[in-house]
OpenMM code with the backbone's topology and positions (N, CA, C; nanometers):
from openmm import Vec3, app, unit

residues = "MET ASN SER ASN LYS GLU MET ARG ARG CYS ASP LYS GLY HIS LYS TYR TYR LYS SER SER ASP CYS PRO THR CYS PRO ILE CYS GLU LYS ALA ARG LYS PRO GLY SER GLY PHE LEU SER SER ILE PRO ALA PRO ALA ARG ARG ALA LEU GLU ASN ASN GLY ILE THR SER LEU GLU ILE LEU SER THR TYR SER GLU LYS ASP VAL LEU LYS PHE HIS GLY LEU GLY PRO ALA SER LEU PRO ARG LEU LYS SER ALA LEU LYS GLU GLU GLY LEU SER PHE LYS ASN".split()
positions = [
    Vec3(-0.8218, 0.6950, 1.8462),
    Vec3(-0.8969, 0.7196, 1.7256),
    Vec3(-1.0417, 0.7484, 1.7640),
    Vec3(-1.1000, 0.8450, 1.7005),
    Vec3(-1.2372, 0.8846, 1.7245),
    Vec3(-1.3313, 0.7796, 1.6659),
    Vec3(-1.4275, 0.7303, 1.7451),
    Vec3(-1.5193, 0.6279, 1.6945),
    Vec3(-1.6355, 0.6886, 1.6164),
    Vec3(-1.6533, 0.8191, 1.6220),
    Vec3(-1.7590, 0.8844, 1.5455),
    Vec3(-1.7079, 0.9164, 1.4057),
    Vec3(-1.7795, 0.8661, 1.3063),
    Vec3(-1.7387, 0.8920, 1.1686),
    Vec3(-1.7969, 1.0250, 1.1232),
    Vec3(-1.7131, 1.1019, 1.0542),
    Vec3(-1.7625, 1.2276, 1.0013),
    Vec3(-1.7629, 1.2225, 0.8496),
    Vec3(-1.8596, 1.2896, 0.7912),
    Vec3(-1.8705, 1.2921, 0.6467),
    Vec3(-1.7669, 1.3873, 0.5917),
    Vec3(-1.6979, 1.3417, 0.4884),
    Vec3(-1.5963, 1.4235, 0.4218),
    Vec3(-1.6229, 1.4229, 0.2723),
    Vec3(-1.5559, 1.5139, 0.2044),
    Vec3(-1.5661, 1.5212, 0.0596),
    Vec3(-1.4238, 1.5402, 0.0060),
    Vec3(-1.3860, 1.4578, -0.0915),
    Vec3(-1.2528, 1.4696, -0.1501),
    Vec3(-1.2529, 1.5777, -0.2584),
    Vec3(-1.1351, 1.6051, -0.3129),
    Vec3(-1.1211, 1.7064, -0.4179),
    Vec3(-1.2029, 1.6745, -0.5427),
    Vec3(-1.2321, 1.5468, -0.5627),
    Vec3(-1.3098, 1.5065, -0.6804),
    Vec3(-1.4600, 1.5072, -0.6535),
    Vec3(-1.4986, 1.5427, -0.5301),
    Vec3(-1.6395, 1.5536, -0.4960),
    Vec3(-1.7031, 1.4303, -0.4348),
    Vec3(-1.6256, 1.3228, -0.4141),
    Vec3(-1.6804, 1.2018, -0.3529),
    Vec3(-1.7104, 1.2279, -0.2057),
    Vec3(-1.8241, 1.1795, -0.1592),
    Vec3(-1.8587, 1.1887, -0.0178),
    Vec3(-1.8283, 1.0543, 0.0467),
    Vec3(-1.7658, 1.0584, 0.1639),
    Vec3(-1.7334, 0.9364, 0.2370),
    Vec3(-1.7250, 0.9679, 0.3855),
    Vec3(-1.7301, 0.8636, 0.4678),
    Vec3(-1.7239, 0.8799, 0.6129),
    Vec3(-1.5932, 0.8202, 0.6634),
    Vec3(-1.5299, 0.8929, 0.7541),
    Vec3(-1.4048, 0.8465, 0.8152),
    Vec3(-1.4058, 0.8805, 0.9631),
    Vec3(-1.3447, 0.7938, 1.0429),
    Vec3(-1.3318, 0.8206, 1.1854),
    Vec3(-1.1874, 0.8512, 1.2229),
    Vec3(-1.0966, 0.8409, 1.1259),
    Vec3(-0.9558, 0.8688, 1.1522),
    Vec3(-0.9148, 0.9988, 1.0840),
    Vec3(-0.7909, 1.0393, 1.1074),
    Vec3(-0.7374, 1.1597, 1.0440),
    Vec3(-0.6860, 1.1335, 0.9026),
    Vec3(-0.6913, 1.0098, 0.8579),
    Vec3(-0.6416, 0.9744, 0.7253),
    Vec3(-0.7198, 1.0499, 0.6179),
    Vec3(-0.6492, 1.1246, 0.5315),
    Vec3(-0.7179, 1.2047, 0.4307),
    Vec3(-0.7534, 1.1288, 0.3025),
    Vec3(-0.7208, 1.0003, 0.2940),
    Vec3(-0.7406, 0.9243, 0.1710),
    Vec3(-0.8881, 0.8945, 0.1469),
    Vec3(-0.9346, 0.9290, 0.0295),
    Vec3(-1.0726, 0.9004, -0.0114),
    Vec3(-1.0807, 0.7536, -0.0529),
    Vec3(-1.1648, 0.6734, 0.0114),
    Vec3(-1.1733, 0.5312, -0.0245),
    Vec3(-1.2251, 0.5083, -0.1663),
    Vec3(-1.3055, 0.5978, -0.2174),
    Vec3(-1.3589, 0.5828, -0.3527),
    Vec3(-1.2475, 0.6049, -0.4552),
    Vec3(-1.1698, 0.7113, -0.4357),
    Vec3(-1.0563, 0.7377, -0.5253),
    Vec3(-0.9523, 0.6266, -0.5149),
    Vec3(-0.9294, 0.5791, -0.3934),
    Vec3(-0.8291, 0.4747, -0.3719),
    Vec3(-0.8694, 0.3456, -0.4424),
    Vec3(-0.9962, 0.3115, -0.4379),
    Vec3(-1.0437, 0.1903, -0.5054),
    Vec3(-1.0238, 0.2024, -0.6566),
    Vec3(-1.0457, 0.3207, -0.7094),
    Vec3(-1.0284, 0.3426, -0.8534),
    Vec3(-0.8812, 0.3367, -0.8945),
    Vec3(-0.7903, 0.3700, -0.8021),
    Vec3(-0.6467, 0.3684, -0.8296),
    Vec3(-0.5854, 0.2292, -0.8225),
    Vec3(-0.6553, 0.1337, -0.7604),
    Vec3(-0.5988, 0.0004, -0.7397),
    Vec3(-0.5691, -0.0663, -0.8740),
    Vec3(-0.4454, -0.1138, -0.8915),
    Vec3(-0.4107, -0.1828, -1.0165),
    Vec3(-0.4931, -0.3105, -1.0332),
    Vec3(-0.5243, -0.3433, -1.1567),
    Vec3(-0.6014, -0.4639, -1.1853),
    Vec3(-0.5179, -0.5901, -1.1844),
    Vec3(-0.3870, -0.5746, -1.1981),
    Vec3(-0.2991, -0.6911, -1.1984),
    Vec3(-0.1624, -0.6509, -1.1455),
    Vec3(-0.0765, -0.7489, -1.1296),
    Vec3(0.0573, -0.7246, -1.0781),
    Vec3(0.0624, -0.7361, -0.9268),
    Vec3(0.1805, -0.7341, -0.8737),
    Vec3(0.1968, -0.7569, -0.7308),
    Vec3(0.1338, -0.6472, -0.6464),
    Vec3(0.1270, -0.5247, -0.6979),
    Vec3(0.0664, -0.4164, -0.6207),
    Vec3(-0.0842, -0.4339, -0.6048),
    Vec3(-0.1459, -0.5132, -0.6913),
    Vec3(-0.2901, -0.5368, -0.6809),
    Vec3(-0.3249, -0.6346, -0.5690),
    Vec3(-0.2245, -0.7075, -0.5190),
    Vec3(-0.2512, -0.8116, -0.4197),
    Vec3(-0.2249, -0.7682, -0.2762),
    Vec3(-0.1857, -0.6442, -0.2557),
    Vec3(-0.1566, -0.5991, -0.1197),
    Vec3(-0.2522, -0.4872, -0.0794),
    Vec3(-0.2736, -0.4712, 0.0502),
    Vec3(-0.3653, -0.3674, 0.0985),
    Vec3(-0.3206, -0.2267, 0.0564),
    Vec3(-0.4174, -0.1382, 0.0441),
    Vec3(-0.3918, -0.0017, -0.0033),
    Vec3(-0.2831, 0.0723, 0.0756),
    Vec3(-0.2813, 0.0666, 0.2104),
    Vec3(-0.1756, 0.1402, 0.2810),
    Vec3(-0.0349, 0.0919, 0.2441),
    Vec3(-0.0200, -0.0400, 0.2303),
    Vec3(0.1108, -0.0953, 0.1923),
    Vec3(0.1447, -0.0575, 0.0486),
    Vec3(0.0452, -0.0621, -0.0401),
    Vec3(0.0681, -0.0232, -0.1798),
    Vec3(0.1117, 0.1228, -0.1889),
    Vec3(0.0427, 0.2108, -0.1166),
    Vec3(0.0809, 0.3522, -0.1180),
    Vec3(0.2215, 0.3713, -0.0614),
    Vec3(0.2551, 0.2960, 0.0434),
    Vec3(0.3885, 0.3066, 0.1034),
    Vec3(0.4962, 0.2709, 0.0015),
    Vec3(0.4739, 0.1641, -0.0737),
    Vec3(0.5713, 0.1241, -0.1762),
    Vec3(0.5778, 0.2282, -0.2873),
    Vec3(0.4616, 0.2692, -0.3375),
    Vec3(0.4584, 0.3673, -0.4467),
    Vec3(0.5227, 0.4992, -0.4050),
    Vec3(0.4963, 0.5427, -0.2827),
    Vec3(0.5541, 0.6691, -0.2339),
    Vec3(0.7057, 0.6637, -0.2210),
    Vec3(0.7590, 0.5421, -0.2192),
    Vec3(0.9038, 0.5242, -0.2110),
    Vec3(0.9624, 0.4782, -0.3444),
    Vec3(0.8844, 0.4922, -0.4509),
    Vec3(0.9349, 0.4620, -0.5853),
    Vec3(0.9390, 0.3153, -0.6216),
    Vec3(0.8733, 0.2314, -0.5422),
    Vec3(0.8755, 0.0874, -0.5680),
    Vec3(0.7505, 0.0511, -0.6466),
    Vec3(0.7685, 0.0315, -0.7761),
    Vec3(0.6565, 0.0007, -0.8647),
    Vec3(0.6730, -0.1328, -0.9358),
    Vec3(0.7826, -0.2017, -0.9062),
    Vec3(0.8048, -0.3331, -0.9669),
    Vec3(0.8745, -0.4237, -0.8666),
    Vec3(0.8661, -0.5535, -0.8921),
    Vec3(0.9340, -0.6493, -0.8044),
    Vec3(1.0852, -0.6366, -0.8159),
    Vec3(1.1328, -0.5993, -0.9334),
    Vec3(1.2766, -0.5804, -0.9512),
    Vec3(1.3276, -0.4690, -0.8601),
    Vec3(1.2519, -0.3616, -0.8522),
    Vec3(1.2914, -0.2517, -0.7630),
    Vec3(1.2791, -0.2961, -0.6179),
    Vec3(1.1700, -0.3665, -0.5842),
    Vec3(1.1505, -0.4148, -0.4470),
    Vec3(1.2663, -0.5030, -0.4029),
    Vec3(1.3206, -0.5834, -0.4941),
    Vec3(1.4283, -0.6764, -0.4581),
    Vec3(1.5587, -0.6056, -0.4228),
    Vec3(1.5670, -0.4760, -0.4472),
    Vec3(1.6881, -0.4010, -0.4097),
    Vec3(1.6813, -0.3511, -0.2652),
    Vec3(1.5698, -0.3780, -0.1978),
    Vec3(1.5497, -0.3378, -0.0586),
    Vec3(1.5510, -0.4596, 0.0319),
    Vec3(1.5906, -0.4411, 0.1565),
    Vec3(1.5824, -0.5475, 0.2559),
    Vec3(1.4460, -0.5407, 0.3244),
    Vec3(1.4096, -0.6476, 0.3923),
    Vec3(1.2839, -0.6477, 0.4683),
    Vec3(1.2858, -0.5339, 0.5706),
    Vec3(1.3986, -0.5171, 0.6342),
    Vec3(1.4127, -0.4119, 0.7355),
    Vec3(1.3887, -0.2740, 0.6739),
    Vec3(1.4380, -0.2540, 0.5514),
    Vec3(1.4177, -0.1255, 0.4818),
    Vec3(1.2696, -0.0974, 0.4580),
    Vec3(1.1973, -0.1962, 0.4038),
    Vec3(1.0568, -0.1708, 0.3693),
    Vec3(0.9691, -0.1577, 0.4933),
    Vec3(1.0071, -0.2222, 0.6023),
    Vec3(0.9292, -0.2094, 0.7255),
    Vec3(0.9385, -0.0689, 0.7851),
    Vec3(1.0337, 0.0099, 0.7401),
    Vec3(1.0456, 0.1485, 0.7859),
    Vec3(0.9470, 0.2412, 0.7153),
    Vec3(0.8877, 0.1942, 0.6050),
    Vec3(0.7945, 0.2776, 0.5293),
    Vec3(0.6636, 0.2925, 0.6058),
    Vec3(0.6171, 0.4153, 0.6176),
    Vec3(0.4892, 0.4414, 0.6834),
    Vec3(0.3773, 0.3743, 0.6035),
    Vec3(0.2996, 0.2892, 0.6710),
    Vec3(0.1886, 0.2214, 0.6054),
    Vec3(0.2166, 0.0766, 0.5706),
    Vec3(0.3407, 0.0338, 0.5851),
    Vec3(0.3755, -0.1045, 0.5522),
    Vec3(0.4216, -0.1746, 0.6795),
    Vec3(0.3499, -0.2793, 0.7178),
    Vec3(0.3839, -0.3523, 0.8394),
    Vec3(0.4181, -0.4964, 0.8117),
    Vec3(0.4500, -0.5709, 0.9181),
    Vec3(0.4914, -0.7103, 0.9041),
    Vec3(0.3868, -0.7998, 0.8377),
    Vec3(0.2589, -0.7651, 0.8465),
    Vec3(0.1540, -0.8474, 0.7859),
    Vec3(0.1636, -0.8497, 0.6332),
    Vec3(0.2271, -0.7488, 0.5751),
    Vec3(0.2410, -0.7429, 0.4286),
    Vec3(0.3595, -0.8239, 0.3775),
    Vec3(0.4536, -0.8556, 0.4637),
    Vec3(0.5752, -0.9248, 0.4194),
    Vec3(0.5493, -1.0602, 0.3527),
    Vec3(0.4624, -1.1462, 0.4061),
    Vec3(0.4416, -1.2756, 0.3380),
    Vec3(0.3950, -1.2600, 0.1936),
    Vec3(0.3050, -1.1669, 0.1671),
    Vec3(0.2581, -1.1456, 0.0294),
    Vec3(0.3714, -1.0940, -0.0590),
    Vec3(0.4509, -1.0027, -0.0055),
    Vec3(0.5621, -0.9486, -0.0830),
    Vec3(0.6669, -1.0560, -0.1102),
    Vec3(0.6981, -1.1366, -0.0088),
    Vec3(0.7956, -1.2456, -0.0264),
    Vec3(0.7475, -1.3444, -0.1310),
    Vec3(0.6192, -1.3780, -0.1245),
    Vec3(0.5613, -1.4727, -0.2194),
    Vec3(0.5690, -1.4188, -0.3625),
    Vec3(0.5355, -1.2912, -0.3790),
    Vec3(0.5402, -1.2302, -0.5126),
    Vec3(0.6837, -1.2287, -0.5657),
    Vec3(0.7791, -1.1966, -0.4795),
    Vec3(0.9200, -1.1973, -0.5199),
    Vec3(0.9641, -1.3384, -0.5593),
    Vec3(0.9279, -1.4361, -0.4765),
    Vec3(0.9681, -1.5748, -0.5011),
    Vec3(0.9144, -1.6256, -0.6350),
    Vec3(0.7891, -1.5894, -0.6691),
    Vec3(0.7295, -1.6328, -0.7959),
    Vec3(0.8094, -1.5846, -0.9156),
    Vec3(0.8813, -1.4738, -0.8985),
    Vec3(0.9628, -1.4175, -1.0077),
    Vec3(1.1107, -1.4539, -0.9938),
    Vec3(1.1410, -1.5421, -0.8986),
    Vec3(1.2802, -1.5819, -0.8771),
    Vec3(1.3632, -1.4751, -0.8081),
    Vec3(1.2964, -1.3876, -0.7347),
    Vec3(1.3641, -1.2768, -0.6664),
    Vec3(1.3465, -1.2918, -0.5156),
    Vec3(1.4171, -1.2096, -0.4413),
    Vec3(1.4018, -1.2065, -0.2959),
    Vec3(1.4431, -1.0687, -0.2454),
    Vec3(1.4142, -1.0436, -0.1182),
    Vec3(1.4601, -0.9207, -0.0565),
    Vec3(1.6116, -0.9223, -0.0483),
    Vec3(1.6704, -0.8036, -0.0521),
    Vec3(1.8147, -0.7894, -0.0373),
    Vec3(1.8539, -0.8313, 0.1035),
    Vec3(1.9674, -0.8981, 0.1165),
    Vec3(2.0168, -0.9398, 0.2495),
    Vec3(2.0869, -0.8289, 0.3207),
] * unit.nanometer
topology = app.Topology()
chain = topology.addChain("A")
for resn in residues:
    res = topology.addResidue(resn, chain)
    for name in ("N", "CA", "C"):
        topology.addAtom(name, app.Element.getBySymbol(name[0]), res)
């Protein structure tokens, strides 16, 4: 990864600095973050990974196994405890 940050501008005109190839505008991403629900409690890359795979509720998440969600780009093992906790609070769990 390049340690020099370059100034970029998103389609909405926000200016931001990034040192990676990731095209996500942090300003737009912050505005997209849900104010409540389980998706509000996880980091943006994991949230995008779930949303990009159609997972917008805990009920939908419970139809996947841990192994399945770990295959999603942007979702790693560090997100599993938060997801497990959110599922458990609703009486749900990952599929076996």
